[in-house]
N, C-alpha and C positions, 0 to 999 in steps of 0.2 A: 062220777069219780071225782074224789077232793084233792085241787092243785095244790103242789106244794106254798107256803107261804112265798111273799116276795117282798126284801126288805130291800131299798136303794137308800143309798148312801151318797150326802156330800163329799168333798175331797178336803180342802183347806179349814182349819178349824176343828173338825168333825174326825177326821180319819188320821190328819198328820200336821202337821205344823212346818213350813220351809223356811221359816226367818225370813218372811217378802223374797224369797227368791223368783218368785212369778213373776210380780212388782216391778222387780229392778230387771231382770231380764228384758221384760217390756218396757221400759225406759231405754234399757238401749238398744234396742230393736226401731224405737220411736226416732229414737235420735238419729241413726242409721240410715232409715229413712228419709223423714221430713227436715232432718237440721235441727228439730225443739228438743231442749234440753229439758227434762222432768214433764215431759211428755201427760203424763199420770198422776201427777200432781196435788192438782184438788180434785181427785175423781175419786169416791168412794166403793171399792172394791167389794167387799163385805155383800155377798149374798147375790152379788150381780153377774150377769152373764157377760164374758169376755168379751162377746158381740157386741153386748150394752157398752162396756167398758172402751172397747176401742173404737165406736160411734161417738161417743162422747168428748173423746181425746181428738181426733179429728174435729170436730164442730170446738171445742177449746182451742183449737192451734189454728183453726179456719184455713183449714185444710183443703183444699178442692176435690171432690169425690167422696161419694159414702164407703162406708166400711165395706161393702159388697166388692168396690170396685178395689182395695187396697187390700182387704182379707188375705189373697192368698201370697202377695208378699212380703206382709206383716207375721204372718205367722210362720213362713218361711226361714225369716231373721230370729223370732221368738222361737223355736226350737232348736235353733242351730245353736244359739245364747244359753237357754234356760239348762244345759247341762254344768258349766262351768260357773252359772249361780249357785245352782245346787248344790254343788260343794264349796261355796264360798262363803255359803250361809249355813248358820247353825241352827238347824231344824232338829225336826223328833218326832217320833209318831205318838197321837195321844193315849193317853192312859187307857190301858186294857186291849189295846192292839197289838199284834194280829188275834189272841188269844178269843176276843170276843167273834170274829170272824170263823175262826177254825171250828166253834163250838156252831154257831149257827148253822155253818154250811154241813156238818157232823150230822146235824139235826134234822136235816134236809129242806130247810129254807132257801131260796133261790135270791143270792145276791148280784145286784146290779148298781151303777152309778145315774144320779142324778145330780148331776155337777154344772156349775157356771163354767169349768175350763174348757178351753178347745181340748178336742178329744190328743193331739198329739200332745200336748203339756198335758193333761190329763193321763197319758202311758207314760211320759219318760217322769212324774212325780211320781205316780206308784212303784214303774221298776226302781227307782232312787231307793225306795225307802220297803221295797222287798214284798208289797202288796198285790203285785201285778197280776198274781193267780187267782185271787178269788173271786174277780164278777164276771157274769155273763153278759157283757156290754152295757146299753145305759144309755143314758142322754147326755147331749154336751154342749157347750158354751155356742159353736157354732148354729145350733138351729136355731137360734131366735136370740131377739134384744128380750124376750119374755122368758121368765124360771118357770112360771107355768107352763108353755111350750118344750120346757125341757123335760119336764118331768112326766109329759103328755107322752113323749119320744123314748123315755126309760119304759114306762108301762106295757108301750105297745112291743119294742122290743126283748124285755128281760120277764113280763107276765107270762107269757105262755100261755093267751086267752082268757086267766085270772080278771075279774072284773076288780075296777079301782078300791071298791070299798074294802078289798083284801091285798091291797098294797100297802106297804109300811115305805113312809119315808122319812129319812134322818136326816137334821141339817143342824147348824146352831144359829140360823138366824131366822127373823120373822120371816125372810122373804122365800125361806125353804118351805116354812110352814106354811104361809099363804099359796103357794106354788103347789103343795097337800093338798088342800083344801078345796081349792080350784078346779083340782080333779078329783075331788071325791074320793082323795086319799089319806090314811091317817099319817099326820102328823106326829112326828118324833121330836123333839128340841134334845139337844145337850149341848150345856152351858161351857163349854171348851173356846169359845169365839169372844165375843165380845156383849152378847148379850147373858144374863143371868136368868134361873130359872122363871122366876115371877114374870119375867118379859116374854120369855116363849110361851107361855102359858097363859098371857092376854092375847098374843099372837093365835091363839086356838090351836096349840099345840094339847095333844089328847096323852101324851103320855111324857115326861120329862124325867131329866137325868142331871146330874151335877157333872157327870164323866162317865165312863164306862169302867172306870180304876176295880171295882166288881165284875167282873165280866160275866163270873158263870149267873149272878142274881138277873143283870143286866140280861143275858141270853134266854131266861126263863120269863122275864116280863114280856121279848119281844116276841118271844113263840109263844105264848098262852096269854096274850089281850083277847080279846075277842073282838073279831073283826066284822065287818059288815057283809052289807049280802052280795 
């Protein structure tokens, strides 16, 4: 039996742009809990998991205890503050969404998430931008500091037994591509974030797009690309 093609998507700067709402809510949560303003100011978010970002902020702020000790309280504050930040910031869907997702689903592909977002943050962002109903689970930022482990969790959750070589991972950073390749999956780069097509190719992406504005053509490429064993 041939299993459906599995395609895993990153969220920020791949599916949508929140206008910095996530970082804004994280800063507010960190200040509320630890009394440190701009706790994430010197930390690079792009392509990192939220667990990595939280640990970096705790270390930078010299806060006692690690991310596991503080994660529950931090996530609780963050998800309480995120809806207001999403309303305040001027975000938008990336070109080609939700049309690309509709076409892929109608063609029988299994869609999931491989995102650095904490799962509750992912849910709120997707609900706000009306994309929540497209995905059959995924891997999320609380799984690990390492994005490759998030992708591994997403493959276990979504691929329904398909081998990693039959899974595609779509993202906008070299971290997404490296995590896909580390799991034996196909890396698909889209240059809607901070990295261009050439940088994504150099990081190992087997397929690249400037964006998904031509969603019909993009869907055809994703659905017909020859997968591994």
